[in-house]
C-alpha positions in Angstrom: -139.6 -88.2 86.6 -138.0 -85.1 85.0 -139.6 -82.9 82.4 -137.5 -82.2 79.4 -137.5 -79.8 76.5 -135.0 -79.0 73.8 -132.9 -76.0 74.7 -129.4 -74.5 74.7 -127.5 -76.1 77.6 -124.9 -73.3 77.3 -127.3 -70.7 78.5 -127.0 -69.7 82.2 -130.5 -70.9 83.2 -130.5 -74.2 81.3 -132.2 -76.8 83.4 -134.2 -74.3 85.5 -138.0 -74.9 85.3 -140.3 -71.9 85.7 -144.1 -72.1 86.2 -145.7 -68.9 84.9 -149.1 -68.4 86.4 -149.2 -64.7 85.6 -151.2 -62.7 83.0 -151.1 -59.5 81.1 -147.5 -58.1 80.6 -145.3 -57.6 83.7 -145.3 -61.2 85.0 -145.3 -62.9 81.6 -142.5 -60.8 80.2 -140.4 -61.3 83.3 -140.7 -65.1 82.6 -139.9 -64.5 79.0 -136.6 -62.9 80.0 -135.9 -66.0 82.1 -136.6 -68.1 79.0 -134.2 -66.1 76.9 -131.5 -67.0 79.5 -132.3 -70.7 79.0 -135.0 -71.5 81.5 -137.8 -73.9 80.6 -141.0 -71.9 81.1 -144.5 -73.5 81.4 -147.3 -70.9 81.0 -150.3 -72.1 83.0 -153.5 -70.3 82.0 -157.0 -70.6 83.5 -159.8 -72.2 81.4 -160.7 -68.7 80.1 -157.1 -68.0 79.1 -154.8 -65.0 79.8 -157.0 -61.9 79.4 -154.3 -60.3 77.2 -155.3 -62.8 74.5 -158.7 -60.9 74.3 -157.2 -57.4 73.9 -158.0 -55.6 70.7 -155.5 -56.4 68.0 -155.0 -55.8 64.3 -153.4 -59.2 64.2 -156.6 -61.3 63.7 -155.6 -64.8 64.8 -154.1 -63.8 68.2 -153.4 -60.7 70.3 -150.2 -59.0 69.1 -149.5 -58.1 72.7 -149.8 -61.7 73.9 -147.5 -62.9 71.1 -145.0 -60.1 71.9 -144.6 -60.9 75.6 -144.8 -64.7 75.8 -142.1 -66.1 73.6 -140.1 -69.1 74.7 -142.8 -70.9 76.6 -144.9 -74.0 76.5 -148.5 -73.5 77.3 -151.1 -75.4 79.3 -154.6 -74.6 80.4 -155.4 -75.8 83.9 -158.3 -75.2 86.2 -156.6 -74.7 89.6 -160.0 -74.4 91.3 -160.8 -78.1 90.6 -159.4 -80.9 92.8 -157.9 -82.7 89.8 -156.5 -79.5 88.3 -154.8 -78.7 91.6 -153.4 -82.2 91.7 -151.9 -81.7 88.3 -150.4 -78.4 89.3 -148.8 -80.0 92.3 -147.1 -82.5 90.1 -145.6 -79.7 88.0 -144.7 -77.8 91.2 -142.6 -80.7 92.6 -140.4 -80.5 89.5 -140.2 -76.6 89.4 -137.5 -74.3 90.5 -139.4 -71.0 90.1 -143.1 -69.9 90.3 -144.3 -66.5 89.2 -147.8 -65.1 89.6 -149.6 -61.8 89.6 -152.6 -62.5 91.8 -153.7 -60.0 94.4 -152.5 -61.0 97.9 -155.7 -62.6 99.1 -155.9 -65.0 96.1 -153.0 -67.4 96.6 -154.1 -68.6 100.0 -157.6 -69.2 98.6 -156.2 -71.3 95.8 -153.7 -73.0 98.1 -150.8 -71.7 96.0 -149.3 -69.3 98.6 -145.7 -69.5 99.5 -146.1 -71.1 103.0 -148.1 -74.0 101.4 -146.0 -74.6 98.4 -142.6 -74.2 100.1 -143.6 -77.0 102.4 -143.9 -79.3 99.3 -140.9 -77.8 97.5 -138.4 -76.2 99.9 -136.1 -75.1 97.1 -138.8 -73.2 95.3 -138.1 -69.6 94.3 -141.5 -67.9 94.6 -142.1 -64.5 93.0 -145.3 -62.6 93.7 -146.0 -59.7 91.2 -148.6 -57.3 92.7 -150.0 -53.9 92.0 -149.2 -52.2 95.3 -147.4 -54.8 97.4 -148.8 -57.1 100.0 -149.4 -54.6 102.9 -151.1 -51.3 103.3 -154.5 -49.9 102.5 -154.2 -50.6 98.7 -152.7 -54.1 98.8 -155.8 -55.7 97.3 -156.6 -53.0 94.7 -156.2 -54.0 91.1 -153.0 -52.6 89.7 -152.4 -51.7 86.1 -149.6 -49.9 84.3 -151.5 -46.7 83.5 -153.2 -46.6 86.9 -149.8 -46.6 88.5 -148.6 -44.0 86.0 -151.4 -41.7 87.1 -150.9 -42.4 90.8 -147.1 -42.1 90.9 -146.5 -38.8 89.1 -145.5 -40.1 85.7 -148.5 -38.7 83.9 -148.2 -35.4 85.7 -144.5 -35.1 84.7 -145.1 -36.2 81.2 -147.8 -33.5 80.7 -145.7 -30.8 82.3 -146.3 -27.4 80.8 -149.4 -28.6 78.9 -153.1 -28.4 79.6 -153.5 -32.0 80.8 -151.4 -34.8 82.2 -150.4 -37.5 79.7 -150.0 -41.3 79.7 -146.7 -42.7 78.5 -147.9 -45.4 76.1 -146.1 -48.7 75.7 -146.6 -50.2 79.2 -143.4 -48.8 80.5 -144.2 -49.6 84.2 -145.0 -53.2 83.3 -141.8 -53.7 81.3 -139.7 -52.2 84.1 -141.4 -54.5 86.5 -140.5 -57.4 84.2 -136.9 -56.6 84.5 -137.2 -56.4 88.3 -138.8 -59.9 88.3 -136.1 -61.4 86.2 -133.4 -59.7 88.4 -135.1 -60.9 91.6 -135.5 -64.4 90.5 -131.9 -64.7 89.3 -130.7 -63.3 92.6 -132.8 -65.9 94.5 -131.5 -68.7 92.3 -127.9 -67.5 93.1 -128.8 -67.5 96.8 -130.2 -71.0 96.5 -127.0 -72.3 95.0 -125.2 -71.1 98.2 -127.7 -72.0 100.8 -129.9 -74.8 99.2 -133.0 -72.8 100.3 -135.8 -71.3 98.2 -137.0 -67.7 98.7 -140.1 -65.6 98.6 -139.7 -62.6 96.3 -142.1 -59.7 95.8 -142.2 -57.1 93.0 -144.9 -54.5 92.6 -146.0 -52.1 89.9 -145.9 -49.3 92.6 -142.2 -50.0 93.3 -141.6 -50.2 89.5 -143.3 -46.8 88.9 -141.4 -45.1 91.7 -138.0 -46.7 90.8 -138.4 -45.3 87.2 -138.5 -41.9 88.8 -135.5 -42.2 91.1 -134.1 -38.9 89.6 -137.2 -37.1 90.8 -137.8 -38.8 94.1 -135.2 -36.9 96.1 -136.5 -34.5 98.8 -133.7 -32.7 100.6 -134.2 -31.3 104.1 -135.3 -27.7 104.1 -136.7 -27.6 100.5 -140.4 -27.6 99.7 -141.9 -31.0 98.8 -143.4 -29.6 95.6 -140.1 -28.2 94.2 -139.5 -28.4 90.5 -138.0 -31.8 89.6 -137.7 -31.6 85.9 -134.5 -32.8 84.1 -135.2 -31.7 80.6 -132.1 -29.6 80.1 -133.9 -26.4 79.2 -135.4 -27.5 75.9 -132.1 -27.9 73.9 -132.1 -31.7 74.5 -135.4 -32.9 73.1 -137.4 -33.3 69.9 -137.2 -30.6 67.3 -139.0 -30.1 63.9 -136.9 -30.1 60.7 -137.5 -29.4 57.0 -139.1 -32.8 56.9 -139.8 -34.9 60.0 -138.5 -34.5 63.6 -135.2 -35.2 65.2 -134.1 -35.7 68.8 -131.0 -34.0 69.9 -128.9 -34.3 73.1 -126.2 -31.7 73.7 -125.7 -31.5 77.5 -121.9 -31.8 77.6 -119.6 -29.0 76.4 -118.2 -31.3 73.7 -121.6 -32.1 72.2 -122.9 -28.6 72.6 -119.9 -27.3 70.6 -120.3 -30.0 67.9 -124.0 -29.2 67.6 -123.5 -25.5 67.1 -120.6 -26.1 64.7 -122.5 -28.5 62.5 -125.6 -26.2 62.5 -123.4 -23.3 61.3 -123.9 -21.5 64.6 -120.3 -21.3 65.9 -121.1 -18.0 67.7 -123.4 -19.8 70.1 -120.7 -22.3 71.0 -118.4 -19.6 72.2 -120.9 -17.4 73.8 -120.4 -17.3 77.6 -124.1 -16.8 78.2 -124.7 -20.3 77.0 -121.6 -22.3 78.0 -123.3 -24.5 80.7 -126.4 -26.6 80.7 -127.9 -24.4 83.4 -127.2 -21.2 81.4 -128.7 -22.8 78.3 -131.8 -23.8 80.3 -132.2 -20.3 81.6 -131.9 -18.9 78.1 -133.9 -21.5 76.2 -136.4 -19.0 74.9 -133.6 -17.3 73.1 -131.5 -20.2 71.7 -134.1 -22.8 70.9 -135.8 -20.7 68.2 -132.3 -20.1 66.7 -131.5 -23.8 66.6 -134.9 -24.7 65.2 -134.6 -22.1 62.5 -131.2 -23.7 61.5 -132.8 -27.2 61.5 -135.2 -26.1 58.8 -132.5 -26.3 56.2 -132.5 -30.1 56.0 -134.7 -33.1 56.7 -134.5 -35.1 59.9 -132.8 -38.0 58.0 -130.3 -35.7 56.4 -129.4 -34.1 59.8 -129.0 -37.6 61.4 -126.5 -38.4 58.7 -124.8 -35.0 59.0 -124.4 -35.2 62.8 -123.2 -38.8 62.6 -121.1 -39.7 65.6 -120.5 -36.1 66.6 -123.9 -35.3 68.2 -126.2 -37.8 70.0 -129.4 -37.8 67.9 -132.1 -39.8 66.3 -134.6 -39.2 63.6 -138.1 -39.8 65.0 -139.3 -43.1 63.4 -142.3 -45.3 63.7 -141.7 -48.6 65.5 -142.2 -50.7 62.3 -138.9 -49.2 60.9 -137.1 -51.2 63.6 -137.7 -54.5 61.8 -135.2 -53.5 59.1 -133.1 -50.9 60.8 -129.4 -51.7 60.1 -128.3 -51.4 63.7 -131.1 -53.6 64.9 -130.2 -56.2 62.3 -126.5 -56.0 63.1 -127.2 -56.7 66.7 -129.6 -59.6 65.9 -132.4 -58.1 67.9 -135.2 -59.3 65.6 -135.7 -62.8 64.3 -138.3 -64.9 62.6 -140.6 -67.2 64.7 -143.2 -69.7 63.6 -146.6 -69.8 65.3 -149.3 -72.5 65.0 -152.0 -70.0 64.2 -150.4 -67.0 62.6 -147.6 -68.7 60.8 -144.2 -66.9 60.5 -143.7 -63.6 62.2 -140.8 -61.4 63.2 -140.3 -60.2 66.8 -137.8 -59.0 69.3 -135.2 -61.5 70.7 -131.6 -61.8 71.9 -131.8 -58.9 74.4 -128.8 -60.1 76.4 -125.4 -61.3 75.1 -123.3 -63.7 77.1 -119.7 -64.5 75.9 -120.5 -62.5 72.8 -123.4 -64.7 71.9 -127.1 -63.7 72.1 -129.2 -65.3 74.8 -132.3 -66.1 72.8 -135.2 -68.5 72.6 -136.3 -70.2 69.4 -139.8 -70.9 70.6 -142.8 -68.7 69.7 -145.5 -67.7 72.2 -147.8 -70.7 72.8 -151.3 -71.0 71.4 -153.9 -71.4 74.1 -153.4 -74.9 75.6 -151.0 -75.8 72.8 -148.7 -78.0 74.9 -151.3 -79.4 77.3 -151.2 -83.0 76.0 -147.4 -82.9 75.6 -146.8 -81.7 79.1 -149.3 -84.0 80.8 -147.8 -86.9 79.0 -144.3 -85.9 80.3 -145.7 -85.9 83.8 -147.1 -89.5 83.5 -150.7 -89.0 82.4 -152.1 -91.3 79.8 -153.9 -90.2 76.6 -157.2 -91.5 78.1 -156.7 -89.5 81.3 -155.9 -86.4 79.3 -159.0 -86.8 77.2 -161.1 -87.2 80.3 -159.6 -84.0 81.8 -160.5 -82.2 78.6 -164.1 -83.5 78.6 -164.6 -82.2 82.2 -163.0 -78.8 81.5 -160.0 -79.4 83.8 -157.6 -78.7 81.0 -157.8 -77.3 77.5 
């Protein structure tokens, strides 16, 4: 028996089946990226559901975060701790190409879903374990979350540099970077399987993600103090500045962009001043030239400056995220589309992140409601309507 769903057979992962046992953001969005590339993803949730569904949300019918990170999947609720639930899982496993989870290292052996056990049943399985801190060391079994790792790894300290307190970078940046690492690792393992016929055990951690995001800082040369300054903020010229109305981000590190910035601000004298003709010199003299630049920026609004600088100076008016739904560049690239959800109806969200042969790799399927496809999936795997109803009555599925 082979499970089937509608999909785009031209996409690179068409025909690949993924079991997503993960929760929250990193694991689920990693599987969503695989779905965008054509994989058929089955999200397997415990009887209580993915905890992200319970997070506070101004979207009443469902968590906005859950909807945002779980597109392109079919959903089933399954109690892996029950004998019958585990048997159902094994049926799905035998047809699967990839399994992704974010359990702590001691959990998979207890549930009998560890790689040694499952690879005996499915030798071609690509198995990706998403953990907080990895599978070894003194913190292996600690619970890992995005902002915990930000605090631990130096991100909060660097973000709050020069201020009274360290600061969180909101938006789950460590999680989403880990998602990309998951998708990249799984695709590499699938490529290896094409050559060798063998599955693989892959491991991604939030710790590795948080450190990788700081590769520019994590360089410690012999002979220099460990606590040396590692900031890369270009002396304050490159950054966010106030205008007559609103804020604008400017980047002027190269000689060409520095000259263009000065010229378009009406500050030609700064462009030719030898005291400021390199990034390092401008950083050293930031206390002199930043006030001059900010004074000039008060002549126009951020939107007016953005249009004035055009293609000559890398810049962006600081906008709220909701502006992205209708931003002309976002629309031109097809990065937002309309989905239809069983509970919340029509909604717009991100899609088409990757293009292949000039066409977007994108799923048409919205995030699943809790247990939305349980009956559909179990029927595909040979279970009768009577069996499915019995499973529901005993709480094995939802």
